[in-house]
C-alpha positions as CSV (number, residue, x, y, z in Angstrom):
1,M,-206.4,-74.5,2.3
2,N,-208.1,-71.6,3.2
3,F,-211.6,-70.0,1.4
4,K,-212.0,-66.9,0.2
5,T,-215.0,-64.5,-0.9
6,C,-215.6,-64.4,-4.5
7,I,-215.8,-60.3,-5.2
8,R,-218.0,-60.6,-8.2
9,C,-220.9,-62.4,-6.5
10,G,-219.9,-63.6,-2.8
11,C,-219.4,-67.2,-2.4
12,F,-217.1,-69.3,-0.9
13,F,-214.3,-71.0,-2.5
14,S,-210.9,-72.2,-3.0
15,S,-208.5,-70.8,-5.2
16,S,-205.9,-68.7,-5.8
17,D,-207.9,-66.2,-8.1
18,S,-210.1,-63.4,-6.8
19,V,-212.9,-64.6,-8.4
20,C,-215.0,-68.3,-8.0
21,P,-214.9,-70.2,-10.8
22,N,-218.9,-69.6,-12.0
23,C,-217.6,-66.0,-11.8
24,K,-214.2,-66.1,-13.8
25,S,-216.1,-66.8,-17.4
26,K,-218.1,-64.1,-16.8
27,D,-215.1,-61.8,-15.7
28,E,-214.0,-62.8,-19.1
29,I,-217.5,-61.8,-20.9
30,D,-216.9,-58.4,-19.5
31,K,-213.5,-58.0,-20.7
32,A,-214.3,-58.8,-24.0
33,S,-217.2,-56.9,-23.8
34,L,-214.8,-53.6,-22.6
35,K,-211.9,-54.3,-25.1
36,Q,-214.6,-54.3,-28.0
37,C,-216.7,-51.1,-26.3
38,L,-213.4,-49.3,-26.8
39,A,-211.8,-50.4,-29.9
40,N,-215.6,-49.1,-31.3
41,N,-215.9,-46.1,-29.4
42,D,-214.5,-42.2,-28.3
43,M,-212.7,-42.8,-25.2
44,P,-215.7,-41.5,-22.5
45,N,-215.6,-39.3,-20.0
46,N,-216.0,-41.1,-17.1
47,Y,-216.6,-44.6,-15.6
48,E,-220.2,-44.1,-15.6
49,S,-220.0,-43.7,-19.5
50,L,-218.2,-46.5,-20.4
51,A,-219.9,-49.2,-17.7
52,Y,-223.3,-47.9,-20.0
53,L,-221.4,-48.2,-23.6
54,S,-219.9,-51.4,-22.5
55,G,-222.6,-52.9,-20.0
56,V,-219.9,-53.6,-17.4
57,S,-220.3,-52.8,-14.3
58,V,-218.6,-49.6,-12.4
59,K,-217.2,-51.8,-9.8
60,N,-215.9,-54.6,-11.8
61,I,-214.6,-51.7,-14.2
62,N,-212.8,-50.8,-11.1
63,R,-211.5,-54.2,-10.9
64,F,-209.8,-54.8,-14.1
65,L,-208.6,-51.4,-14.3
66,D,-206.2,-53.0,-11.3
67,T,-204.6,-55.4,-13.9
68,K,-202.3,-54.7,-16.2
69,E,-204.5,-55.7,-19.0
70,F,-206.7,-52.4,-18.4
71,S,-203.5,-50.5,-16.6
72,S,-203.4,-48.4,-19.7
73,L,-207.1,-47.6,-19.1
74,K,-206.6,-46.5,-15.7
75,D,-204.4,-43.8,-16.9
76,S,-206.4,-42.5,-19.7
77,F,-208.8,-41.9,-16.5
78,N,-206.6,-40.4,-14.4
79,N,-205.4,-37.8,-17.3
80,P,-206.5,-34.5,-15.7
81,N,-208.8,-32.9,-18.8
82,I,-211.1,-36.0,-18.5
83,N,-213.6,-35.0,-15.8
84,L,-214.7,-38.0,-13.4
């Protein structure tokens, strides 16, 4: 079995996920915070504002934008009318 490095914390683990089992629950909490932030606030102008409002790091927001779950959010930030 091959070892991977956790994208979030850097530890070595063996799994098909991109994060270790310890960080998987942290990812779920961050995703829930991000969803709640988007439901309760207007769409922010940039990733930094979204990170500030949600409490989720820009690094993790970028990682989440590559998932199917948040693909529509990525399209919103690719809108030419939004200043990044």
